[in-house]
C-alpha positions as a Markdown table, in Angstrom:
| # | Residue | x | y | z |
|---|---|---|---|---|
| 1 | Met | 80.1 | 93.5 | 87.4 |
| 2 | Ala | 83.2 | 92.8 | 89.3 |
| 3 | Ile | 83.0 | 93.0 | 93.1 |
| 4 | Ala | 85.6 | 93.3 | 95.9 |
| 5 | Val | 85.8 | 90.7 | 98.6 |
| 6 | Leu | 86.6 | 92.4 | 101.9 |
| 7 | Met | 88.2 | 90.9 | 105.1 |
| 8 | Pro | 85.2 | 91.0 | 107.4 |
| 9 | Lys | 85.3 | 92.4 | 110.9 |
| 10 | Gln | 84.7 | 89.7 | 113.5 |
| 11 | Gly | 83.9 | 91.6 | 116.8 |
| 12 | Gln | 84.6 | 95.0 | 118.0 |
| 13 | Ser | 88.2 | 94.3 | 119.2 |
| 14 | Val | 89.4 | 92.5 | 116.1 |
| 15 | Glu | 91.6 | 94.8 | 113.9 |
| 16 | Ser | 93.1 | 92.1 | 111.6 |
| 17 | Cys | 92.8 | 88.5 | 110.6 |
| 18 | Leu | 95.3 | 85.9 | 109.5 |
| 19 | Ile | 94.8 | 84.1 | 106.2 |
| 20 | Ile | 95.5 | 80.4 | 107.0 |
| 21 | Lys | 94.2 | 78.8 | 103.8 |
| 22 | Trp | 93.0 | 79.7 | 100.4 |
| 23 | Asn | 90.3 | 77.3 | 99.1 |
| 24 | Lys | 90.3 | 78.9 | 95.6 |
| 25 | Lys | 93.0 | 80.3 | 93.3 |
| 26 | Glu | 93.0 | 83.0 | 90.6 |
| 27 | Gly | 90.9 | 81.8 | 87.7 |
| 28 | Asp | 88.7 | 79.5 | 89.7 |
| 29 | Lys | 84.9 | 79.8 | 89.4 |
| 30 | Val | 82.9 | 80.2 | 92.6 |
| 31 | Lys | 79.3 | 80.2 | 93.6 |
| 32 | Ala | 77.6 | 82.8 | 95.7 |
| 33 | Glu | 78.2 | 82.1 | 99.5 |
| 34 | Glu | 80.9 | 79.5 | 98.6 |
| 35 | Pro | 83.9 | 79.6 | 101.1 |
| 36 | Ile | 87.0 | 81.0 | 99.3 |
| 37 | Cys | 89.4 | 81.1 | 102.2 |
| 38 | Glu | 89.8 | 80.4 | 105.9 |
| 39 | Val | 91.0 | 83.1 | 108.3 |
| 40 | Glu | 92.0 | 83.2 | 112.0 |
| 41 | Thr | 91.5 | 85.8 | 114.7 |
| 42 | Asp | 92.8 | 85.7 | 118.2 |
| 43 | Lys | 89.7 | 83.8 | 119.2 |
| 44 | Ala | 88.4 | 81.6 | 116.3 |
| 45 | Val | 88.8 | 80.3 | 112.8 |
| 46 | Phe | 86.1 | 81.1 | 110.3 |
| 47 | Glu | 85.4 | 81.2 | 106.5 |
| 48 | Val | 85.2 | 84.1 | 104.1 |
| 49 | Val | 82.6 | 83.4 | 101.4 |
| 50 | Ala | 82.1 | 84.8 | 97.9 |
| 51 | Pro | 79.5 | 87.6 | 97.9 |
| 52 | Glu | 78.3 | 86.5 | 94.5 |
| 53 | Ala | 79.0 | 84.0 | 91.8 |
| 54 | Gly | 81.8 | 84.5 | 89.3 |
| 55 | Thr | 85.5 | 84.0 | 88.7 |
| 56 | Ile | 88.4 | 84.8 | 91.1 |
| 57 | Leu | 90.1 | 87.5 | 89.0 |
| 58 | Lys | 92.7 | 88.6 | 91.6 |
| 59 | Ile | 94.0 | 87.6 | 95.0 |
| 60 | Phe | 95.9 | 90.2 | 96.9 |
| 61 | Tyr | 97.2 | 88.3 | 99.9 |
| 62 | Lys | 98.9 | 84.9 | 100.4 |
| 63 | Glu | 98.5 | 82.4 | 103.2 |
| 64 | Gly | 100.1 | 83.6 | 106.4 |
| 65 | Asp | 99.4 | 87.3 | 105.7 |
| 66 | Asp | 97.9 | 89.3 | 108.6 |
| 67 | Val | 95.3 | 91.5 | 106.9 |
| 68 | Pro | 93.5 | 94.5 | 108.4 |
| 69 | Val | 89.7 | 94.2 | 108.5 |
| 70 | Arg | 87.7 | 95.7 | 105.7 |
| 71 | Asn | 90.7 | 95.4 | 103.3 |
| 72 | Thr | 90.1 | 94.0 | 99.8 |
| 73 | Ile | 91.6 | 90.5 | 99.7 |
| 74 | Ala | 90.3 | 89.4 | 96.3 |
| 75 | Ile | 88.1 | 90.4 | 93.3 |
| 76 | Ile | 85.3 | 88.3 | 91.8 |
| 77 | Gly | 83.9 | 89.0 | 88.4 |
| 78 | Gln | 83.9 | 87.8 | 84.8 |
| 79 | Pro | 87.0 | 87.0 | 82.8 |
| 80 | Gly | 88.3 | 90.1 | 80.9 |
| 81 | Glu | 86.4 | 92.5 | 83.1 |
| 82 | Lys | 88.2 | 95.7 | 84.1 |
| 83 | Ile | 89.1 | 95.7 | 87.8 |
| 84 | Asp | 91.5 | 98.7 | 88.1 |
| 85 | His | 88.9 | 100.7 | 90.1 |
| 86 | Leu | 88.8 | 97.9 | 92.7 |
| 87 | Ile | 92.5 | 97.3 | 93.2 |
| 88 | Pro | 93.6 | 98.5 | 96.7 |
| 89 | Gln | 95.7 | 101.6 | 96.7 |
| 90 | Lys | 98.2 | 100.1 | 99.1 |
| 91 | Thr | 98.8 | 97.0 | 97.0 |
| 92 | Val | 102.2 | 97.3 | 95.2 |
| 93 | Phe | 103.1 | 95.1 | 92.3 |
| 94 | Val | 106.9 | 94.6 | 91.7 |
| 95 | Ser | 108.9 | 93.0 | 89.0 |
| 96 | Lys | 110.6 | 89.6 | 89.4 |
| 97 | Glu | 114.0 | 91.4 | 89.7 |
| 98 | Glu | 112.7 | 93.7 | 92.4 |
| 99 | Tyr | 111.2 | 90.8 | 94.3 |
| 100 | Val | 114.5 | 88.9 | 94.3 |
| 101 | Glu | 116.4 | 92.0 | 95.6 |
| 102 | Ser | 113.8 | 92.5 | 98.4 |
| 103 | Gln | 114.2 | 88.8 | 99.4 |
| 104 | Lys | 117.9 | 89.2 | 99.7 |
| 105 | Ala | 117.4 | 92.2 | 102.0 |
| 106 | Ile | 115.3 | 90.2 | 104.5 |
| 107 | Thr | 117.1 | 86.9 | 104.4 |
| 108 | Ser | 118.6 | 87.4 | 107.9 |
| 109 | Asp | 115.2 | 88.3 | 109.2 |
| 110 | Glu | 113.5 | 85.3 | 107.7 |
| 111 | Ser | 116.1 | 82.9 | 109.0 |
| 112 | Thr | 115.4 | 84.3 | 112.5 |
| 113 | Lys | 111.7 | 83.6 | 112.1 |
| 114 | Lys | 112.3 | 80.0 | 111.1 |
| 115 | Thr | 114.5 | 79.2 | 114.1 |
| 116 | Arg | 113.0 | 76.9 | 116.6 |
| 117 | Pro | 112.5 | 78.7 | 119.9 |
| 118 | Ser | 114.6 | 77.6 | 122.9 |
| 119 | Ser | 113.4 | 77.2 | 126.4 |
| 120 | Gly | 115.2 | 80.4 | 127.4 |
| 121 | Ala | 114.3 | 82.5 | 124.3 |
| 122 | Gly | 111.4 | 84.3 | 126.0 |
| 123 | Pro | 107.7 | 84.0 | 125.3 |
| 124 | Ile | 106.5 | 81.8 | 122.4 |
| 125 | Leu | 104.6 | 83.5 | 119.7 |
| 126 | Ile | 101.4 | 81.4 | 119.2 |
| 127 | Ser | 97.8 | 82.3 | 118.5 |
| 128 | Pro | 95.2 | 81.4 | 121.1 |
| 129 | Val | 93.5 | 79.1 | 118.7 |
| 130 | Ala | 96.7 | 77.3 | 117.9 |
| 131 | Arg | 97.6 | 77.0 | 121.6 |
| 132 | Ser | 94.2 | 75.6 | 122.5 |
| 133 | Phe | 94.4 | 73.1 | 119.6 |
| 134 | Ala | 97.9 | 72.0 | 120.5 |
| 135 | Glu | 97.0 | 71.5 | 124.2 |
| 136 | Lys | 93.9 | 69.5 | 123.2 |
| 137 | Lys | 96.0 | 67.2 | 120.9 |
| 138 | Gly | 98.9 | 67.0 | 123.3 |
| 139 | Ile | 101.5 | 68.7 | 121.1 |
| 140 | Asp | 104.5 | 70.4 | 122.6 |
| 141 | Phe | 104.2 | 73.7 | 120.7 |
| 142 | Ser | 107.5 | 75.0 | 122.1 |
| 143 | Lys | 109.3 | 72.9 | 119.5 |
| 144 | Leu | 107.2 | 74.1 | 116.5 |
| 145 | Ile | 108.3 | 76.5 | 113.8 |
| 146 | Gly | 105.8 | 79.3 | 113.2 |
| 147 | Ser | 104.8 | 80.2 | 109.7 |
| 148 | Gly | 102.6 | 83.2 | 110.7 |
| 149 | Pro | 103.7 | 86.8 | 110.8 |
| 150 | Gly | 106.9 | 87.3 | 112.8 |
| 151 | Gly | 107.3 | 83.6 | 113.3 |
| 152 | Arg | 103.9 | 83.3 | 115.0 |
| 153 | Ile | 102.7 | 79.7 | 115.4 |
| 154 | Ile | 99.2 | 79.3 | 113.9 |
| 155 | Lys | 96.8 | 76.3 | 113.8 |
| 156 | Lys | 98.1 | 74.9 | 110.5 |
| 157 | Asp | 101.5 | 74.6 | 112.1 |
| 158 | Val | 100.1 | 72.4 | 114.8 |
| 159 | Glu | 98.1 | 70.4 | 112.2 |
| 160 | Lys | 101.4 | 69.9 | 110.3 |
| 161 | Ala | 103.1 | 68.7 | 113.5 |
| 162 | Leu | 100.4 | 66.2 | 114.0 |
| 163 | Ser | 100.8 | 64.8 | 110.5 |
| 164 | Glu | 104.6 | 64.6 | 111.0 |
| 165 | Gly | 104.4 | 63.0 | 114.4 |
| 166 | Glu | 105.8 | 65.8 | 116.6 |
| 167 | Pro | 106.4 | 64.7 | 120.2 |
| 168 | Leu | 103.5 | 64.8 | 122.6 |
| 169 | Ile | 103.5 | 66.8 | 125.7 |
| 170 | Pro | 104.9 | 64.7 | 128.6 |
| 171 | Ser | 102.2 | 63.4 | 131.0 |
| 172 | Thr | 103.7 | 65.5 | 133.9 |
| 173 | Val | 103.1 | 68.7 | 131.8 |
| 174 | Arg | 99.7 | 67.6 | 130.6 |
| 175 | Lys | 98.5 | 67.4 | 134.2 |
| 176 | Lys | 99.1 | 71.1 | 134.5 |
| 177 | Phe | 96.7 | 71.7 | 131.7 |
| 178 | Phe | 94.0 | 69.2 | 132.5 |
| 179 | Gly | 94.5 | 68.3 | 136.1 |
| 180 | Pro | 94.2 | 64.8 | 137.7 |
| 181 | Val | 91.1 | 62.7 | 137.1 |
| 182 | Lys | 89.3 | 61.7 | 140.3 |
| 183 | Glu | 86.2 | 59.6 | 140.7 |
| 184 | Ile | 83.8 | 60.6 | 143.4 |
| 185 | Pro | 81.2 | 58.0 | 144.5 |
| 186 | Val | 77.6 | 59.1 | 144.8 |
| 187 | Glu | 76.5 | 58.6 | 148.4 |
| 188 | Gly | 74.0 | 59.9 | 151.0 |
| 189 | Val | 71.4 | 62.4 | 149.9 |
| 190 | Arg | 72.8 | 62.7 | 146.4 |
| 191 | Lys | 72.4 | 59.0 | 145.9 |
| 192 | Ile | 68.8 | 59.0 | 147.0 |
| 193 | Ile | 68.0 | 62.0 | 144.8 |
| 194 | Ser | 69.6 | 60.4 | 141.8 |
| 195 | Glu | 67.7 | 57.2 | 142.3 |
| 196 | Arg | 64.4 | 59.0 | 142.6 |
| 197 | Met | 65.1 | 61.0 | 139.5 |
| 198 | Leu | 65.9 | 57.8 | 137.6 |
| 199 | Thr | 62.7 | 56.1 | 138.8 |
| 200 | Ser | 60.7 | 59.2 | 137.8 |
| 201 | Leu | 62.2 | 59.3 | 134.4 |
| 202 | Gln | 61.6 | 55.6 | 133.8 |
| 203 | Ser | 58.0 | 55.8 | 134.9 |
| 204 | Thr | 57.3 | 58.7 | 132.5 |
| 205 | Ala | 59.1 | 57.3 | 129.5 |
């Protein structure tokens, strides 16, 4: 029997999740509890697993789509099985000609999304997970092109930048994130306490 795979709700404040990677495609067989895609919230990245074994009969969203929680993102069942009753009502299937026309209508909007942000272009659209990852890896995310909704920079954009050798954040900027490193010698009472703790540990080991 075919079953719908829903976008899970991760936390009370989460209303939607961003699909960043599909591990399976239509026609692929999956096992129960096998990860089929990776999604991102404003706090973390997690996997959506198959509720049962079967074949991926239909996928309704592509990578980069921001999907409301509890929406059907895919259907798993047996080849040839009827799935009409599981297809989301809001999903619209269009012909190739209609698709081409719709793409022409949003060409200018898409070109805007793909433009690299300048220093004076206002706040940079980047997910918290992507920002944290970029800062950890030393990537200047202000120069990245976002592939998420509305040109939003997501984690996979930072990973792509790493593989392509994007410039690292200058050391003067990195200090603002991490602060200077300062070694503080252990002296006085702290030194005596640490020595006694070490002696105690060695005698009981």
